[in-house]
Structure formats: structure tokens, C-alpha cells
N, C-alpha and C positions, 0 to 999 in steps of 0.2 A: 487298124485295130485288129487285135488277135481274135481268131475264131475260138469259140467256146463250146465244149461238148459235155455231155452228161455221162459219167462213168460209174456212178453208184446210186442206188435207190433204197429207201427204207420207209416203212409205213406201219402205223398203228391206227386202225380204223374200226368203227363200230361193227362192220360186217366181216372183218378178218384182220388178223395180226400177222405181218410178214408178207413178203412179195408174192410168193407162190399162191398162197391161199387167197390173197387179195385179188390177184389177176383172175383166178377162177370165179371168185365171188362177183366181180363187176361184170364179167362177160355173161354170167348166168343170171344177172339181175337179183342177186341175193340181198335181201334187206337185213340191216343190222339194227333196225328200230324196234324197240321193245316197250312193253308196259312196265313202268317203274313204280312199285308199290310205295316207296318212300315219298314220292310226289303227292300221292293221294293222302298219305298220313299228314303231310304238311299243308294240305288244303290248296294245292296248286290247281289251277284250271286245266293246264296241260299236264297230262300224266304219262306221256310217252317221251322217249328220247333215245339217243344213240350213244352207248358207252362201250368202249372196247373190252373184250373178254380177256383180261390179263390173268393168267394163271401163275402160280409159283414156279411151275416148270419153265415158263417163258422168261420170267424175271431171273431165275437161276442160270438160264442159258447165257444171259448177257452180263450179269453182274454178280460179284461175290457178296458175302453177307455185309461186310463193312461198307461197300459201295451202296448197297440197298438202304442202309441206315441213313446215308447222306441224301438219298433220293426220296424226299418227302413231298407229297403233293402230287396228285395224279398227272397234272400237265407236265411236270418235270420228268416224271417216270416215262410218260408217253414219248416225250421228245428225246430222251436219252436212248431209249430202245430203238426208235426209228433212225436216229443219227448213227448209232453203232452198227445197225444193219446196213445202212448205206455205206459206211466206212469200210466194212468188211466186204460188202458186195463189190466195192471198187478195187478190191485186192490190195488195200493199204495195210501197213503194219499195225497190228492190234495193240502192241505194247512198245511204242517208240521210246527210246531212252534219251534222245536229244531233242532240243527245240527245233521245230520245222519252221524256219523263217519265211518260207515261200507259201505256206498254207495258212488260211484263216477261216473264220466263220461269221456268217450273219444268220443268226437263228432267233426268230422272233416268237412273241407270245402275247397273250392278252391277260386272261385270268389264269395264272398258273400256280399260285401258292396260297390261294385264299383259305383253304382248309387249315394250313399250317398257321397262317396269320390269326385265324379265329381261335385256335387253341392257345396261341401266345397271348392274345388279348384277354382271354379268360384268366390266365395266370397273373397278368398285370392287375386286372380288376380285383383279384383275390389277394393282392399284395405279395405274390410269390414270384417276383421278378427273377430271383436266383434260380428258379426251377425251369426257366425258359431254355437254358442251355447255351452253348457257345456257337451253334450253327444256324440259328434262326435267320440271321441276316442273309447268309449265303444261300439259304433255301427259299427265301421270299423276295429278294431284290429283283428288279425288273430284268436284269441281265443274268439271272441265275442259270438259265439253260446254256447260254453261250459260254459263260464263265466255266461251268462244269465241263463242257465239251472241250474247251481250250486246254484245261488241265488233263483231261483224259487222253487227248491225242497230241499233246505237246505243241499246240498251235502257236506260232510266233508272229503271224501276220495280223491283220485287223481281226479282232474278236469282239463282236458286239451283238446286241439284241435290238431289233426294231419292233415297233408296235403301232399298227395302223388299222386297228379293228379287223374287219373281215378281209381287208386287202393285205394283211401282214405277210402271209406266206408267199404270195406272188411277188410282192414287193421285195422280200428277202432274196428271191432268186435274181431279180433284176439288179439289186445292189451288189450281189456277188458277181454277176455278169460284168458290170462296169469295172469292178476292181481288177478282174482278169483282163478284160479288153484293153485297159489302159496300161497294162504291164506292171501293175503294183503288186500282183499276186500271181502265183502259178496255179493255185488250186484253192477252192472255197467249199466249205461244208455249209449248205444253206437249207432253210426250211422253217417250220414253225410248229407250235403246239398250243393246246388249250385244255384246261382241266374240265372235269365233268361234275355234275351234281347240282343240288338245289341252291347252293350259295352262288353258283355261277348263273343259274337260269332264272332265279327269282325276279330279277329286275325286268327281264323280258316277259315273264308271265304277268307281272304287274302292268306292263305296257300293253298287254293283250296282242302282242305281235307273234306269239307262238300259238299253234293250233289248239283248240279245245274240242273240236268236233269228232275226232277219231280216236278217242281214248280206248274204245272197244275194238278198234281195228288198226293197231299200230303200224302194220306194214303198208297200209293205204294212207297213212296220215300225211306223209310228205308228197305233195302233188304239184311240182313245178309245171307251169304252163297250163294247168287245168282250170276249167271254169269253176270248179268247186274247191279250189285251193283256199285255205282259211287261215294261213299263217305258217311260219316255218316250224320245223321240228328241231329242238336243240340237240346238238351232237358234240362230239369231242374226239380228240386223238392227236396225231402228229404225222407229218410227212417230212422226209429229208432227201436231199440230193447232193451228191458230190459232183461238182462241176470243175472243169479245168481247161487250160488252153489245149487246143488240138495238138500243138507241138509236144506238150507234156504227155498227153494220152498216148500218142503214137510212139514216143520215145520209150515209154515203159510197157508198151504192148497191151494196154488196157482195152477191155471191151467197151465199145462206144454204143450207147443206147439211143442217143438222139443228139442233135445239135440245137443250140439256142441261137436263133437267127437275130433276135432283138426284142424290143418291147418299149414300153413307156409307162411312166408314173406321173399322175397329175392330181389336181383337186378342182372341183367346181366352185370353190370359194364360198359355198353356202349362199349363193346368189340366184336370182331368177327362181327356177323350180327347186333349187337345192336348199337343204337345211342340214341340221345336225343328223337327222335320220333319213333324209330323202336326197337322192342325187340330183345335181344339176345335169340335165340330159345333154346339154352342150358339152359339159366336161367329159362325159362318157364318150361322146362321139369324137371329141378331140383326142382323147386317149387312144381309142381304137385306130384312128387315122394315123396318129403319130407312131404307133407301134408298127403299123405296116410300112411306113416310110423308113423307120429305123432298121427294120428287118430286110428292107429292099425287096419287097414282094408286092404283087397286086392283089386286089380283093379276090379275084377269080382263082388265085393260087391256093386259097384256103380250102381244104377238104372238109374240115370239121371244126366245130366250136365247142369248147367246154365252157358252158355259160355259168354265170354267177347264180342265176335263176333259183330263187329261194323258196318258192311256193307262197308268195305274197302278192299283193296287188301291184307290186312293182314289176312283175314278170312281163306283162305286155309292153311296158315302157322300155324294158331292156331289149326286147326283140325289135321294137321300133328303132332304137338307137343302132342296133346292128344293121338292120336293113338300110337305114339312112347312111351309115358310115361306109358300108360296102357297096351301096348302089345295087344291091341284089335282093330279089324277092321271089315269091312263088316257088316254082320248081328249080329256079336258078340259084336259090339260097343254099349254102352248104348244110351238111348235117349239123344238128345242134342237139345237145343233151345236157342233163343235169345229174351229176353224181349224187347230189343232195336227195334225190328221190329214193336212194338206197340207204344213205347214212345220216340223213339230216344235215343241218348246218353246223359244221364244226367250228364256227366262229373264227378265231385267229388262226386255227389250223386248216381252215377250208381250202385256201389257195394252194398250200403245199401238198395236202392229200390229193386234191384234184389234179395237180400237176404231175404227181407220181402216176396217177391213173392215165393221164394223157400220154406220158412217155411210154408206159407199158403198152398202150394201144398202138402207138407208132411202131414200136419194136416188134410186136407180135402180130401186127396187121389185122386189128379188129376194132370195132366200136361197141362200147357198152350201151345197153338200152337206157331210156329215160322212162321210169315207171310212173304209173298212175295219171297219165294225161290222155286217156282214151277220150275223155270229154274235153277236147282242146278248147281253150279260151277263145271265144268268137273273135276278139280283136286280133289274137295271134293267127287264127285261121285265115283272116283277111290279109295277112302279111306274108306268111310262108305256107308252103304246101305241107300237109300232115306227113307226107312221105319223108320229109327232111328230119323227122324226129324218130329215131330208131325205137321200135317197140320191143325189140329183142336184140340179143347180141348179133352183130354182123361181121362176117369174115371179109376183110377188105385188104388184101395183100398190097394193093397199090396206094394205100393211104400214105400221104407224104407230109402234109402240114396241118397242125392243129393250133388254133389260137385259144389261149386260156385267159379269161378276164376275171377280175375280182373287184367288187365295189363295196365300200365300207362306211360305217357311221363316221361322221365328220366330213362327208362328201368327198371321200378320197377314192382314187381309181388306179388300177394297174392292169396291164395287158402284156402277156409274153407270148412269143411265137416260137413253137417247137417244130423242127424238121426231122424227118426220118433220116438216119445216117446211111448213106449209100456208098461210103468209102471214098467220096470225092470232096 
């Protein structure tokens, strides 16, 4: 199988837009979670969330006026900006004139055009079908983001969108990985996005799985691994990566930011402890073990884990699955942290945004902190030592391997293994 490396990164996150600001934000533990007045006006129980601060200046930097008219719906905008940043970061042609048959995209999403759909429905209900316009379908179809990127960059290989709830972003990376490994593509643009706002978050508020206790202290609201965690904080954004064969990257002299050693995708089948909304623990353990096997590494090779860890009652169970799968506990356990403590749960964008963070940490030799878990959950404290959870940014130049896992509604799991590129 061909070796696969990462040559480009892009990100739109609640605490920063763009790689440089994002790197600084995660190292310094900058929160992007804010009070959202609109949620109060709509009688939400949860009134905090993570929404990227997109300015006209940022939009104009990446897209002209005509392109911006096509990019309707916050998720599509987030995804397009992150993807273009990754493309340019990889040193690829911004305005290709020919079809690139060797490059494709797997770029996923969950709720990415619901605002546009809502406006269209109102026009239909009012009998104004003709006022919908000619671009509603291409702005709201499930493959809107990958189709847009395919046209933007002239992609001639596989161009598709995946959707696997919170596992979407990590899964997209692994689907692109297999495409290159098997020799069917030279390069893939992978990632995911998710829209923001009440039409996305209402269902979770109704389920009471998002926090209601910290409306007055938004930056303390997302509390992964904490004894006082009371539900996740809704977030949004996009992450993008350009991945390609090592041979291709070396041939064009590209900067290599990390290598993807392997990974695994599976499902717990919604059996035993698993359901539509809760994971089958055996499925998680099988996913982690299979990822290690596919990457050809041992548990002790892992230096750090970017957990799914959402700030819900599922956090202790996730830590238990990691300790069981790795056969490591106490002070022998790797570092583990949750980016969601700073940006909330970005839903379908979570895996890709967190993967971008993982690669930045490997390339720059640091670990970001996991905020708001000073009162570590007692079940977690019985499994791993508190020193395994960084309370502040750590400079670790010898950091080599990070495991990133994502688990989603539908009892679906994915785990990818990243390695620092050392030129070998």
C-alpha cells in the first residue's frame, strides 16, 4: 500500500478562522464559546454555543461576489473556506484550467443547508415556487460541498460527500486514505463541515443533551471529563486536509505536515449497550484496536489521544474503552484532551476540525490543554492519572503519534492514527 501524508490544512472554528490564529488559540486554551441572545429569544434551554466569527474581509479573501452568491448556508461557507485554505496551504493551483483526473474529494457534512431549505419551504407554502430560483438544489443537496469543491478545483477523481453524524470528519479522512493507498487516486481533499444556529441545535435542546447550567458562564460550559459536566455545547465550523501519496508529495517538493499511518471505521450495530444515541462499547474497543493494527503500531507507541469526549455522561465510558483497548491506565496512559472544551461539539465538523488540531500539534511539537476538568470525574480519576490531562499548553518537541477518534449517533465509530513526519 502507498504511504499517505498530509500536505495542506484549513480550518474554520469557533475560536479562530485560519491556521495561524487557530494554532495560537488552541495552544493558549482560547475559548470560542459565547452567549447567543437568539437562543434566549427562541426559548432554548441552552443559550451558549460556538459560532465561527466570519467577517466580510475573510469571505472576500477567498471568494468573489459571484461565488459568494452561490455559497448560501453557513455550513457550505465554512467548508468552502476551510477547503480553499487547505488547497492553497498545500501549494496547489488556485485556478486550474484542466480537469485533474488524479485528485478527488471526500468532504462530508450533516446539517449544512437547513437555513436555505427553510427559506425555500416558505416560498413553496406561499405558492411562490418560481421565486425559489435556479440554485436551491445545488445549495442544499447532501453533496453540495463536495460538488462545489469539485468544480472549484477541477477534480476528476472520486468526488463525494459522506455523512455519519459526529464521525463524519474522521471517516472522510479514512475514506480518502484508502482511495490513495489503493492507487486509485494521487491526492484527495478531505474534511467536513456543519452549519450553526437554532435550526441545527433545536433538536438537541429538545433532547436535553446540550447543557443548560452554564448560560451565565459560557467559557466554562463545555466540561469534558468533568464531574460537573451537564451536556455538550453546540458548535459549528469546518476542517479540511489535503492528503496525497508520499511519492506525489516528494515529487512536487511539498511540505509534509504529518503522515497518516492508518485507522479503522466500524459500527456497534446498536446492540448490547449500543443504540441510536449511545455507543456499543465493544464497537469502540474493536475500532481502536483495529486502527492500531492497521497502522502497525503498539498501544505504547501512542503519545497522545484527541478524544471524542463531549462533556456528557458518556465521557467515563469512553475513557474506559481507551484503557481497555490500550491495556494502559494510571500514569502509563497517554496524554488525552478534548478540543471540545474550547469550541464545543461541532457535530459533523468535529472530527475534521480536531484532526487539523492534531496535525498542527504534531508539526509544531505541542499539546493543547483540555479546559474545565479541574473537578475530574471520579470514575475517570480511578482509571487514569490527572497528569495525563494537560491543564495548559505543553511544549513537547518529541511528540510523535496522536490517535484521533470520533463516535456518532447511529453507533458509528472511526479512529485515525497520525504520525509526525521525520523525513523517513
